[in-house]
N, CA and C of each residue as an Amber inpcrd file, in Angstrom:
protein
   723
 102.5850000 105.7340000 107.8620000 101.6680000 107.3010000 108.0860000
 102.5370000 108.2350000 107.9170000 102.3040000 109.4040000 107.8190000
 103.2060000 110.4960000 107.1100000 102.8600000 111.5880000 107.8420000
 103.9910000 112.4950000 107.7030000 103.9340000 114.1190000 108.5420000
 104.3550000 114.7770000 107.6800000 103.0380000 115.3450000 106.9600000
 103.0960000 116.5820000 106.0490000 103.4450000 117.5800000 106.7860000
 104.0090000 118.6080000 106.1650000 104.2210000 120.0790000 106.5370000
 103.6120000 120.8620000 105.6320000 102.5280000 121.7840000 106.2080000
 101.7330000 122.7400000 105.0940000 101.6210000 124.1820000 105.6680000
 101.5500000 125.0630000 104.3890000 101.6680000 126.3320000 104.7990000
 100.7460000 126.8010000 104.0150000 100.2460000 128.2840000 104.3420000
  99.6590000 129.0810000 103.1520000 100.2540000 130.1750000 103.0360000
 100.2760000 130.5130000 101.5580000 100.6800000 132.0850000 101.3930000
 100.3320000 132.3060000 100.4430000 100.5040000 133.8010000 100.0720000
  99.5960000 134.4200000  99.1260000 100.4710000 134.3200000  97.8290000
 101.8820000 133.9310000  97.9020000 103.0430000 134.0300000  97.3250000
 103.0990000 132.5010000  96.2390000 102.8410000 131.2060000  97.1090000
 103.1290000 129.9300000  96.2720000 101.4790000 129.4760000  96.9380000
 101.0250000 129.2040000  95.7650000  99.6150000 128.2360000  95.8390000
  99.4240000 127.7560000  94.8550000  98.3520000 126.4460000  95.2760000
  98.6680000 125.2400000  94.2290000  97.0190000 125.2110000  93.8960000
  96.5250000 125.8140000  92.9820000  94.9210000 125.9040000  92.5590000
  94.2530000 126.3980000  93.7310000  94.7370000 127.4940000  94.0570000
  93.8560000 128.0940000  95.2800000  94.1670000 127.9740000  96.4340000
  94.7810000 126.8700000  96.8910000  95.0200000 126.3150000  98.1610000
  96.0360000 126.2500000  98.7150000  96.5530000 125.6120000  99.4640000
  98.0560000 125.7830000 100.6590000  99.2090000 124.7210000  99.7710000
  99.9540000 125.1020000  99.8950000 101.4250000 123.7780000  99.8010000
 101.5540000 122.9920000 100.7830000 101.5780000 121.4180000 100.0630000
 101.8040000 120.5320000 101.1300000 102.9110000 119.6730000 100.4260000
 103.3940000 119.0060000 101.5420000 104.3720000 117.9940000 101.5640000
 104.3260000 117.1030000 102.7780000 104.8430000 115.9340000 102.5530000
 104.8110000 115.2070000 103.5390000 106.4330000 114.3420000 103.5390000
 106.5090000 113.9690000 104.4110000 107.6940000 112.8240000 104.9870000
 106.9690000 111.6440000 105.7620000 107.6930000 110.3390000 105.5680000
 107.2110000 109.3630000 106.4840000 107.4030000 109.8900000 107.8700000
 106.3300000 109.5050000 108.9020000 106.6630000 109.5250000 110.4940000
 107.8970000 109.0010000 111.2450000 108.1430000 108.0820000 110.2850000
 109.5990000 107.4840000 111.1140000 110.7600000 108.1000000 110.5690000
 110.9230000 108.9260000 109.8560000 111.6620000 109.7540000 109.4520000
 111.7400000 111.0910000 110.1640000 110.7350000 111.3500000 110.3760000
 110.1930000 112.8020000 111.1910000 110.5760000 112.6920000 112.6390000
 110.3230000 111.2710000 113.1600000 110.8260000 111.1410000 114.6460000
 112.1620000 110.7670000 114.7760000 112.6480000 110.3720000 113.8500000
 114.2570000 109.5190000 113.8420000 115.1910000 110.4060000 114.1170000
 115.9630000 110.6110000 115.3070000 116.6280000 111.3480000 115.8700000
 118.0070000 111.5900000 115.0690000 118.1710000 110.3380000 114.2510000
 119.4740000 110.3670000 113.4090000 118.8180000 111.1880000 111.9840000
 117.7690000 111.3210000 111.7230000 117.3870000 112.1110000 110.1790000
 117.2890000 113.5980000 110.4530000 117.8510000 113.9250000 112.0050000
 117.9420000 115.5480000 112.1800000 116.8060000 116.3670000 111.5170000
 115.8630000 115.8790000 111.4290000 114.8370000 116.8710000 110.8760000
 114.2870000 117.9970000 111.9380000 114.2730000 119.4110000 111.3300000
 114.1200000 120.6350000 112.3110000 112.8650000 121.1300000 111.9710000
 112.3880000 121.9590000 112.7630000 111.7120000 123.1180000 112.9690000
 112.5740000 124.4040000 112.7080000 113.1640000 125.3170000 111.8600000
 113.9730000 126.0740000 112.0480000 113.4110000 127.7240000 112.0670000
 113.7720000 128.2600000 113.0060000 113.6260000 129.7270000 113.0080000
 114.5560000 130.8410000 112.9400000 115.8170000 129.8780000 113.0360000
 116.9580000 130.7150000 113.0380000 117.9890000 129.9300000 112.0310000
 118.5670000 131.3370000 111.4860000 119.7710000 130.6150000 110.4920000
 121.1610000 131.4460000 110.7260000 122.2160000 130.6690000 110.8460000
 123.4590000 131.1370000 111.0370000 123.3690000 132.2520000 112.0220000
 122.7480000 131.7430000 113.2720000 122.8260000 132.7510000 114.3940000
 121.6080000 134.0390000 114.3500000 120.8640000 133.9280000 113.3310000
 120.0510000 135.2580000 113.2000000 118.4010000 134.4990000 112.9320000
 117.6610000 135.8020000 113.3350000 116.4730000 135.2010000 113.2720000
 116.0960000 134.9380000 111.2530000 115.6800000 133.7030000 110.9670000
 114.8800000 133.3420000 110.0710000 114.5480000 134.6760000 108.9790000
 115.1200000 134.5010000 108.0150000 114.5350000 135.8970000 106.9850000
 113.1830000 135.1230000 106.4270000 112.6520000 136.4110000 105.5900000
 111.2090000 135.7890000 104.4950000 111.7620000 134.9350000 103.5490000
 112.3470000 135.4000000 102.9230000 113.0850000 134.1910000 101.5890000
 113.0810000 132.8210000 102.5480000 113.6730000 132.8930000 103.2050000
 114.1540000 131.0400000 103.3870000 113.0960000 130.7760000 104.7050000
 112.2260000 131.7300000 104.6040000 111.0190000 130.7520000 105.2500000
 110.1650000 131.2740000 106.5940000 110.8510000 132.6690000 107.1160000
 110.2150000 133.3970000 108.4150000 108.8290000 133.3920000 108.6010000
 108.3390000 132.9240000 109.7580000 109.0230000 132.7050000 111.0290000
 109.5150000 131.7960000 111.2480000 108.5740000 130.1340000 110.3160000
 109.2710000 129.0120000 110.7900000 109.1940000 127.6650000 109.4020000
 110.4680000 126.5650000 109.3560000 110.3370000 126.1500000 108.4640000
 110.7500000 124.8800000 108.8270000 110.4860000 123.9300000 107.9690000
 110.6250000 122.7770000 108.1310000 112.0220000 122.5380000 107.3230000
 112.8850000 121.7540000 107.8430000 114.1780000 121.5800000 107.4020000
 114.7350000 119.8780000 107.7290000 114.3270000 119.0800000 105.9940000
 114.9540000 117.8370000 106.1720000 115.8430000 117.3020000 105.6440000
 116.8980000 117.1500000 106.2450000 118.4790000 117.2230000 105.4340000
 118.6660000 115.7930000 104.5630000 119.1690000 115.7980000 103.4370000
 119.3040000 114.7940000 102.4940000 117.9640000 114.2960000 101.5940000
 117.1400000 115.3000000 101.8830000 115.7670000 115.6110000 100.8500000
 115.8480000 116.5920000  99.9080000 115.4290000 116.1610000  98.5900000
 115.1270000 117.7650000  97.9190000 114.5310000 118.9130000  98.7690000
 114.6940000 120.2360000  98.1440000 114.1070000 121.2000000  98.9110000
 112.5140000 121.5390000  99.0350000 112.1700000 120.6460000  97.8590000
 110.2440000 121.1030000  98.2340000 109.8570000 120.4700000  99.2000000
 110.5690000 119.3060000  99.6970000 110.0200000 118.6600000 101.0110000
 110.3640000 119.7560000 102.6320000 110.9660000 120.5900000 102.4840000
 111.1920000 121.5950000 103.2210000 110.6530000 122.6790000 103.2410000
 109.5880000 122.7180000 103.8230000 108.5050000 123.4050000 103.5450000
 108.7060000 124.8160000 104.6470000 108.6330000 125.9840000 103.6590000
 108.5990000 127.4230000 104.2690000 107.5870000 127.8470000 104.9560000
 107.5180000 128.7560000 105.6350000 106.3230000 129.8870000 105.9880000
 105.4760000 128.9320000 106.5780000 105.7580000 127.8700000 107.7140000
 105.2020000 126.4380000 108.2150000 103.6270000 127.0790000 108.8910000
 102.6260000 126.6900000 108.6820000 101.5480000 127.2690000 108.6320000
 101.1530000 125.7590000 109.9180000 100.9050000 124.4530000 109.3500000
 100.3130000 123.3900000 110.4390000 101.0130000 122.3390000 109.9420000
 101.0690000 121.3300000 110.9380000 101.3310000 120.3200000 111.0720000
 100.3520000 118.8740000 111.2880000 100.4280000 118.0010000 110.7850000
  99.3490000 116.8340000 111.1260000  99.7840000 115.7050000 110.7070000
  99.6020000 114.7350000 111.3780000  99.9380000 113.4020000 111.4620000
  98.6410000 112.5920000 110.6930000  99.1700000 112.4400000 109.1830000
  97.9360000 111.6260000 108.5500000  98.2630000 110.0550000 108.3790000
  97.0030000 109.0230000 107.7530000  97.6950000 107.7370000 107.4200000
  98.1870000 107.5270000 106.0320000  98.1240000 108.5510000 105.0120000
  98.4670000 108.6950000 103.9420000  99.3420000 109.6340000 103.5580000
 100.3080000 109.3700000 102.3950000 100.9130000 110.4710000 101.6980000
 100.1350000 111.3750000 101.3100000 100.8440000 112.5650000 101.3910000
 100.0230000 113.7330000 101.3030000  99.5460000 114.1430000  99.8630000
  98.5440000 114.5700000  99.5770000  97.9200000 114.3420000  98.1380000
  98.2320000 115.9640000  97.7750000  98.8180000 116.6480000  98.2700000
  98.8390000 117.9330000  97.5720000 100.0560000 118.0330000  96.4260000
  99.4080000 118.5930000  95.5310000 100.0090000 119.3100000  94.1590000
 101.5080000 118.9900000  94.0310000 101.9120000 119.2850000  94.8060000
 103.7400000 119.0060000  94.4850000 104.0980000 117.8060000  95.2390000
 103.3220000 117.1980000  95.7730000 103.6510000 115.6480000  96.2830000
 103.1000000 114.8450000  95.1540000 102.0620000 114.8750000  94.3070000
 101.3130000 114.2300000  93.4610000 101.9140000 114.4190000  91.9490000
 101.9270000 115.6960000  91.4730000 101.8050000 116.2510000  90.3330000
 103.2570000 117.3920000  89.9300000 104.2850000 116.6850000  90.5750000
 105.5830000 117.7560000  90.4110000 106.7290000 117.1680000  90.9570000
 107.5560000 117.2160000  90.4990000 108.7530000 116.5890000  91.4580000
 108.5880000 115.0350000  91.4800000 108.5380000 114.7830000  90.3400000
 108.3640000 113.4160000  90.1700000 109.5490000 113.0400000  88.7720000
 110.2200000 111.6670000  88.6890000 110.7970000 111.5430000  87.2390000
 110.6520000 110.3800000  86.4380000 110.2730000 110.9920000  85.9160000
 109.8120000 109.8330000  84.3840000 110.9590000 109.1200000  83.5240000
 110.8680000 108.0830000  82.6180000 111.8260000 107.7640000  81.8980000
 111.5760000 108.7360000  80.8020000 112.4930000 108.6150000  79.7950000
 112.3880000 109.7940000  78.2520000 111.0440000 109.4290000  77.2680000
 110.6090000 108.3450000  77.6020000 109.5050000 108.0400000  76.8100000
 108.3540000 108.5780000  77.1030000 107.9680000 109.1650000  78.2250000
 106.8280000 109.8830000  78.8050000 107.1620000 111.1730000  78.5460000
 105.6150000 111.8290000  77.9870000 105.5630000 113.2790000  77.5540000
 104.3250000 113.6300000  78.1330000 103.9590000 115.2250000  77.5060000
 102.7600000 115.7560000  78.5570000 101.7120000 114.9100000  77.8590000
 101.5450000 114.2800000  76.9820000 100.1780000 113.4790000  76.1990000
 100.2080000 112.2010000  77.1200000 101.2650000 111.4890000  77.1400000
 100.8950000 110.3730000  78.0770000 101.3710000 110.0420000  79.3170000
 101.5450000 111.1080000  79.7830000 101.9670000 111.1550000  81.4550000
 101.1070000 110.4790000  82.3340000 101.5250000 109.4860000  83.3660000
 100.3260000 109.1430000  84.2390000 101.3850000 109.5620000  85.7830000
 100.5380000 110.3710000  86.5090000 101.3160000 111.1430000  87.7770000
 101.3530000 109.6710000  88.6950000 100.0700000 109.4390000  88.8750000
 100.3780000 108.2460000  89.8490000 101.0350000 107.1080000  89.9330000
 101.7840000 107.2260000  88.3460000 102.5050000 105.6830000  88.6240000
 104.0200000 105.8710000  89.2050000 104.4300000 107.0460000  89.4210000
 105.8970000 107.0980000  90.2250000 105.3070000 108.1940000  91.2610000
 106.8040000 107.4090000  92.2070000 106.3540000 108.0330000  93.7750000
 106.7960000 108.9910000  93.5860000 106.7260000 110.3470000  94.6110000
 107.7380000 111.3930000  95.1390000 109.0440000 111.3890000  95.0220000
 109.6780000 112.4330000  93.9840000 111.0150000 112.4700000  94.6450000
 111.4540000 113.1320000  96.5090000 112.2270000 112.1990000  96.7260000
 112.5900000 112.4890000  98.1290000 114.0930000 112.8650000  98.2000000
 114.9560000 111.5770000  98.2400000 116.7260000 112.0500000  98.3490000
 116.7340000 112.2430000  97.3540000 117.8510000 113.4720000  97.2110000
 118.5390000 113.7380000  96.0530000 119.8790000 113.1410000  95.4920000
 120.0240000 112.6730000  94.2640000 121.0920000 111.9310000  93.7790000
 122.7600000 112.7180000  93.9680000 123.5570000 112.0530000  94.1360000
 125.1120000 112.5370000  94.1160000 124.9360000 113.5400000  93.1560000
 126.0550000 114.6460000  93.4850000 126.2540000 115.6200000  92.4960000
 127.3170000 116.2220000  92.7590000 128.1600000 117.0520000  91.8020000
 129.3430000 117.6900000  92.6500000 129.1880000 118.9980000  91.5020000
 129.7700000 119.8870000  92.2470000 129.6930000 121.3390000  91.0260000
 131.7630000 121.9400000  91.0860000 132.0900000 122.9030000  89.9130000
 133.2720000 123.0770000  89.8890000 132.8270000 124.6360000  90.6550000
 133.4530000 125.3570000  91.2310000 133.0790000 126.7760000  91.6570000
 134.1980000 127.6290000  91.8470000 135.4040000 127.0530000  91.4040000
 136.8050000 128.0780000  91.8160000 136.8040000 128.9960000  90.2120000
 136.4780000 128.2070000  89.1430000 136.5580000 128.6790000  88.0610000
 135.2140000 128.4490000  87.4110000 135.4200000 129.4230000  86.1780000
 133.5390000 129.4360000  85.6040000 133.7780000 129.1820000  83.9150000
 132.8250000 128.6270000  83.6750000 132.6990000 128.4060000  82.0360000
 133.2660000 129.2560000  81.4650000 134.0600000 128.8410000  80.2620000
 134.5000000 129.5490000  79.2520000 135.8380000 130.6160000  79.9690000
 136.3930000 130.5570000  80.7270000 136.9650000 131.5430000  81.4220000
 138.4390000 131.4430000  80.9000000 139.0850000 132.7210000  80.8150000
 140.2520000 132.5430000  80.3750000 141.4110000 132.3020000  81.5010000
 142.6990000 131.5050000  81.5510000 143.6540000 131.1180000  82.0410000
 144.7250000 131.0950000  81.5080000 145.8810000 131.7090000  82.3570000
 147.2000000 131.5890000  81.8590000 147.7640000 130.4180000  81.9620000
 148.4950000 129.8700000  80.9690000 149.5750000 128.4880000  81.0310000
 149.8370000 128.4840000  82.4740000 149.7580000 127.1830000  83.0580000
 150.4640000 126.6230000  84.0470000 149.4380000 125.8580000  84.8700000
 149.5340000 125.9150000  86.3820000 148.6490000 125.2060000  87.3100000
 147.5790000 126.2370000  87.4500000 146.4760000 125.3930000  87.3360000
 145.5200000 126.0360000  87.9080000 144.5720000 124.7380000  89.2060000
 144.2430000 126.0440000  89.9830000 143.0690000 125.1960000  91.0530000
 141.7920000 124.9410000  90.8060000 141.2690000 123.5750000  90.9620000
 140.1180000 123.2540000  90.6190000 139.2620000 122.8230000  91.6560000
 138.3940000 123.7640000  92.5240000 137.8780000 123.4990000  93.9170000
 136.0910000 123.6860000  93.3900000 135.5570000 122.9500000  94.4460000
 134.1050000 122.8630000  94.5730000 133.8000000 121.9630000  95.6150000
 132.5810000 121.8080000  95.4740000 131.6950000 120.7310000  96.4010000
 131.0110000 119.5270000  95.7160000 130.8710000 118.5380000  96.5260000
 129.8750000 117.6800000  96.2790000 129.0460000 117.1850000  97.4710000
 128.0730000 116.2520000  97.0760000 127.0770000 116.0230000  98.1920000
 125.9880000 114.8120000  97.5000000 125.4740000 114.2210000  98.4390000
 124.6560000 113.1280000  98.0140000 123.6340000 112.9290000  99.2550000
 122.2970000 112.6850000  98.5220000 120.9740000 112.5820000  99.5570000
 121.2320000 111.3380000 100.5760000 120.2420000 111.4550000 101.5060000
 120.1090000 110.4590000 102.4990000 121.3540000 110.4810000 103.4110000
 121.7880000 111.3680000 103.8740000 123.1040000 111.3440000 104.6890000
 124.1870000 110.3360000 104.1100000 124.2140000 109.8800000 102.6780000
 125.4130000 109.1520000 102.1170000 126.6700000 110.1680000 102.0410000
 127.8050000 109.5360000 102.2600000 129.0500000 110.2550000 101.9640000
 129.4520000 110.5270000 101.1040000 130.6110000 111.2230000 100.6550000
 131.1940000 111.1140000  99.0060000 132.4630000 110.3190000  99.3390000
 132.5120000 109.3430000  98.6400000 133.8800000 108.2720000  98.6190000
 134.6090000 108.9840000  97.9800000 134.6450000 109.7940000  96.3700000
 135.3020000 110.0470000  95.6720000 134.9420000 111.3990000  94.6600000
 136.0770000 112.1230000  94.6580000 135.7590000 113.0230000  93.4670000
 136.4520000 113.1530000  92.2210000 136.1580000 112.8130000  91.0540000
 137.2880000 112.6590000  90.1400000 137.5800000 113.8920000  89.0710000
 138.2770000 114.1790000  88.4810000 138.3170000 115.3510000  87.8200000
 139.0340000 114.8160000  86.3590000 138.8320000 114.8030000  85.5140000
 139.1200000 114.7420000  84.0710000 139.3090000 115.8450000  83.2330000
 140.2420000 115.9190000  82.3530000 140.8730000 116.9510000  81.3960000
 140.6220000 116.4110000  79.7170000 140.3930000 115.0870000  79.6600000
 140.4350000 114.6300000  78.3760000 138.7790000 113.8870000  77.7820000
 137.6940000 114.5960000  78.5030000 136.4840000 114.2460000  78.1300000
 136.1490000 112.6210000  78.5860000 136.8910000 112.4590000  80.0530000
 136.5200000 111.6230000  80.7750000 137.1540000 109.8340000  80.6840000
 138.4260000 110.1350000  79.4890000 139.1430000 108.9980000  79.1670000
 140.0520000 108.6280000  80.6470000 140.3530000 109.6440000  81.0380000
 141.5250000 109.2020000  82.4870000 141.0920000 110.4520000  83.1910000
 140.9470000 109.8000000  84.5860000 140.9080000 110.7440000  85.6260000
 141.9520000 110.8650000  86.7240000 141.8630000 112.0380000  87.5740000
 143.0700000 112.1690000  88.7120000 141.4270000 112.4400000  89.8250000
 142.1690000 111.9120000  91.0430000 141.0720000 112.1280000  92.6930000
 141.6340000 113.0270000  93.1140000 140.4380000 113.9910000  93.5250000
 140.3630000 115.3640000  93.9080000 140.5050000 114.6100000  95.6070000
 140.8980000 115.7900000  96.4840000 141.3190000 115.7480000  97.7520000
 139.8740000 116.4130000  98.3120000 139.6380000 115.4620000  99.3530000
 138.2950000 116.0520000 100.2190000 138.5510000 116.3370000 101.6670000
 137.8890000 117.3780000 101.8270000 137.5760000 118.1850000 103.1750000
 136.2100000 118.4520000 103.4300000 135.7210000 118.5240000 105.1110000
 134.8550000 119.3210000 105.2450000 135.3970000 120.5270000 106.2740000
 136.5230000 120.3270000 107.0290000 136.7310000 121.5220000 107.6260000
 138.4940000 121.5450000 107.9190000 139.1150000 122.7880000 107.3400000
 140.5410000 122.8470000 106.9310000 141.3210000 122.0410000 108.0770000
 142.3010000 121.4360000 107.7400000 143.0810000 120.9610000 108.3130000
 142.3640000 119.8760000 109.0800000 141.3300000 119.3300000 108.5610000
 141.1120000 117.6850000 109.3970000 140.6050000 116.7350000 107.9120000
 141.3060000 115.5560000 108.0780000 140.8220000 114.6770000 107.0000000
 139.5110000 114.1820000 107.1010000 138.7240000 114.2460000 105.6520000
 137.7160000 113.9950000 105.5880000 137.5090000 112.2770000 105.6290000
 136.7190000 111.4170000 106.0090000 136.7360000 110.2500000 105.9260000
 135.1440000 109.6180000 105.2920000 134.8440000 109.2020000 104.1300000
 133.2160000 109.1330000 104.1810000 132.7430000 108.0150000 105.2180000
 131.5320000 108.4890000 105.7580000 130.4470000 107.4160000 106.5060000
 131.1910000 107.3330000 108.1630000 132.4480000 108.1540000 108.3050000
 133.0230000 108.2080000 109.4400000 131.9450000 109.0720000 110.3770000
 132.4500000 108.9880000 111.7920000 131.6740000 109.3240000 112.9010000
 132.0690000 111.3140000 112.9470000 133.7110000 111.1350000 112.3850000
 133.8740000 112.9560000 112.7670000 133.4590000 113.6450000 111.2160000
 132.4760000 113.0950000 110.3250000 132.4560000 113.4450000 108.8850000
 130.9910000 113.9880000 109.3260000 130.3550000 115.5020000 108.8880000
 128.8130000 115.3550000 108.7930000 128.3270000 114.8680000 107.4630000
 127.2160000 114.0240000 107.6210000 126.5520000 113.3400000 106.4810000
 125.9680000 114.1220000 105.8790000 125.2030000 115.3720000 106.4760000
 124.2790000 116.4530000 105.8050000 125.3200000 117.3660000 104.9330000
 126.5630000 117.8330000 105.3410000 127.0920000 119.0570000 104.7860000
 127.7250000 118.7750000 103.5730000 127.9180000 119.5330000 102.5300000
 128.8210000 119.3270000 101.7430000 130.2720000 118.9580000 101.9400000
 130.6790000 118.3790000 101.0210000 132.3040000 117.7660000 100.9290000
 133.2190000 118.8100000  99.8880000 133.9270000 119.3980000 100.1480000
 134.8390000 120.1630000  99.4160000 135.9210000 119.5300000  98.7180000
 136.1340000 119.9070000  97.6400000 137.3530000 119.0190000  96.7320000
 137.9970000 119.7300000  95.8310000 139.4090000 119.6230000  95.8580000
 140.1510000 120.4010000  95.3570000 141.3670000 119.4420000  94.4520000
 141.9110000 120.0570000  93.3500000 142.6880000 119.1130000  92.8060000
 143.3800000 120.0310000  91.6440000 144.5810000 120.4460000  91.4670000
 145.7740000 120.9690000  90.8720000 146.0150000 120.4740000  89.6120000
 145.5140000 121.3430000  88.2250000 145.8600000 120.7650000  87.0000000
 146.8280000 121.6800000  86.3650000 147.3300000 121.0850000  85.5800000
 148.5120000 121.7430000  84.6160000 147.8820000 122.3520000  83.0530000
 147.4020000 123.5640000  83.1690000 146.5270000 123.5410000  81.6550000
 147.7900000 124.0300000  81.0840000 147.8480000 123.8990000  79.6290000
 148.5590000 124.1060000  78.3830000 148.2200000 124.3380000  77.1040000
 146.8920000 124.2210000  77.3370000 145.7650000 124.2950000  76.3060000
 144.4910000 124.7190000  76.5210000 143.3830000 124.9680000  75.6030000
 142.1890000 125.1070000  76.0210000 141.7580000 123.7560000  76.3120000
 140.8220000 123.7290000  77.2740000 140.6670000 122.3150000  77.7570000
 139.4760000 122.6010000  78.7890000 138.6300000 121.3540000  78.5540000
 137.3010000 121.5210000  78.9700000 137.4880000 120.1270000  80.4390000
 137.3440000 121.2600000  81.8310000 137.4960000 120.2810000  82.8920000
 136.0030000 119.6090000  83.1430000 136.1250000 118.4640000  83.8970000
 134.8640000 117.4350000  84.2770000 135.2830000 117.2030000  85.8340000
 134.1920000 116.9770000  86.1990000 134.2830000 116.6730000  87.9100000
 132.7220000 115.7960000  88.1210000 133.4750000 114.7490000  88.7650000
 131.9760000 113.8130000  88.9810000 132.5330000 113.5560000  90.4030000
 131.3700000 112.9620000  91.2100000 131.4910000 112.2370000  92.2670000
 130.7570000 110.9180000  92.6760000 131.5870000 110.1380000  93.3700000
 130.8750000 108.6960000  93.6690000 130.6690000 108.9720000  95.3980000
 129.4660000 108.5350000  95.6380000 129.2240000 108.2710000  97.3870000
 129.3540000 107.0560000  97.7090000 129.0630000 106.9090000  98.7520000
 129.3740000 106.0270000  99.7410000 128.6230000 104.7270000  99.4590000
 127.7300000 104.4120000  98.7510000 126.3500000 103.6930000  97.9440000
 127.0480000 103.1580000  96.9230000 128.1360000 103.9380000  95.8230000
 128.7940000 103.5390000  94.7740000 127.6690000 103.7800000  93.6430000
 127.0150000 104.8780000  94.2540000 126.3680000 106.0820000  93.0360000
 127.2320000 107.1060000  92.4690000 127.1250000 107.0200000  91.0150000
 127.7700000 107.8730000  90.4170000 127.1860000 109.0500000  89.4780000
 127.5980000 110.1260000  89.5340000 127.1430000 111.0540000  88.6530000
 127.0870000 110.5640000  87.2370000 125.8160000 110.5460000  86.2350000
 125.7870000 110.4220000  84.8260000 126.6510000 111.2190000  83.8100000
 126.7590000 110.8120000  83.0720000 127.8640000 111.3520000  82.1320000
 127.2180000 112.5690000  81.5180000 125.9470000 112.2580000  80.8490000
 125.3130000 113.5720000  80.3580000 123.6860000 113.6180000  80.6170000
 122.9730000 114.7420000  80.1240000 121.9090000 114.8160000  80.5550000
 120.6980000 113.6400000  79.6770000 121.2060000 113.5370000  78.6500000
 120.2100000 112.4790000  77.8740000 120.2940000 111.4190000  78.6970000
 120.9440000 110.7000000  79.4520000 120.8830000 109.6240000  79.8930000
 119.7740000 109.4640000  81.4000000 119.3790000 110.8670000  81.7580000
 118.7280000 111.1040000  82.9550000 117.6530000 112.0540000  82.6430000
 117.1460000 112.2980000  81.2560000 116.3080000 113.4480000  80.5900000
 115.1560000 112.5660000  81.1050000 114.1760000 114.1270000  81.9150000
 112.6660000 113.6580000  82.0380000 111.7310000 115.1040000  81.5690000
 111.0010000 114.9150000  81.5090000 110.2760000 116.1170000  80.8210000
 109.7830000 117.0020000  82.0640000 110.2020000 116.9530000  83.0200000
 110.2100000 118.0210000  84.2720000 111.5550000 118.5000000  84.1480000
 112.6400000 117.9640000  83.7230000 114.1000000 118.2120000  83.7160000
 114.7180000 118.4660000  85.2700000 114.1160000 117.7020000  86.0440000
 114.6240000 117.7640000  87.3240000 115.3630000 116.7220000  87.7060000
 116.2000000 116.9170000  88.6150000 117.4970000 116.1440000  89.2480000
 118.4560000 115.9520000  88.0070000 119.1570000 116.7870000  87.1290000
 120.2040000 116.4830000  86.1590000 121.2590000 117.0520000  86.9590000
 121.9280000 115.8860000  87.4590000 123.1860000 116.0850000  87.9290000
 124.4880000 115.2080000  87.2730000 124.0490000 115.7760000  86.0520000
 125.2820000 115.1060000  85.1920000 126.5890000 115.6640000  85.6570000
 127.6760000 115.3040000  84.9750000 129.3020000 115.7510000  85.1310000
 129.0480000 117.0660000  84.7630000 129.9440000 117.8290000  85.7710000
 129.9040000 119.1120000  85.4860000 131.1970000 119.6680000  84.7000000
 130.6070000 120.2950000  83.6020000 132.0460000 120.7210000  82.9310000
 132.1830000 122.3600000  82.5600000 133.3390000 122.6570000  82.6650000
 133.7410000 123.8490000  82.6940000 134.9130000 123.8260000  81.6100000
 134.4510000 124.7630000  80.6460000 135.9610000 125.0990000  79.6060000
 136.8670000 126.4970000  80.1770000 138.2490000 125.6100000  80.0200000
 139.1000000 126.7750000  80.6180000 139.7330000 127.3340000  78.8200000
 139.8960000 128.5900000  78.6310000 140.3020000 128.6670000  77.4050000
 141.8020000 129.5490000  77.8840000 142.9240000 129.3550000  77.1680000
 143.9260000 129.4020000  77.2530000 144.2100000 131.0460000  76.5970000
 144.5330000 131.8770000  77.8370000 145.0570000 133.5260000  77.2800000
 145.2420000 133.9900000  78.3950000 145.3350000 135.4000000  78.5250000
 146.4390000 136.2180000  79.2830000 145.0590000 136.4900000  80.5040000
 144.9540000 135.7110000  81.4530000 144.1610000 136.0530000  82.3020000
 145.1770000 136.6760000  83.6320000 144.4210000 137.3400000  84.6120000
 144.8760000 138.0480000  85.8950000 144.9350000 136.7100000  86.7820000
 144.2480000 135.3590000  86.4190000 144.4250000 134.5410000  87.3400000
 145.9950000 134.1040000  88.1310000
């Protein structure tokens, strides 16, 4: 059985009907899955952009299942047949194109894959020679922890492991009861820049899932879930950093 979350809004419509999504009833009723009906965010009333007055929050699952502007909840015997469950947010192999696509051959995407992003520096940023702090976040779907974040300066030939935290001054241990399985894991590594350098980050989750090296290996016609290595080019120059 499935628990679909359905809303109607004048802004997002599917062929004139409401947006619909579903998750399994076992997930919706599992206390450890932490599925919420949210009316506040950060101690304040949920704003319109985030789904006022009520939205579903399904941690560890792609955002398309966390329906905004919630209108109704129904218990049904099968997966929701809504457009965005059946004809969107599915992954296909590179051989599939818009001429030969068969939507029913693939299940809707639920858990999102392991991913990381560098946030402390921007692509093609000018930096001074010397030490540069590389910071960012990593996260994986389904409540899986982040086992490792690796940083490379030579195209992936050699790697150094970044430190990981969720709270300042508190050690992060993947899959430990003290860790938040739904929250971002923050990473940091200090690198020595002496020339123009491409910095690469890749994360590994507790199930040994690894970010793919490039988009070509995970390409699909919808372009969804491209979580390939994050790359940032640092140019040596006279920066104020």
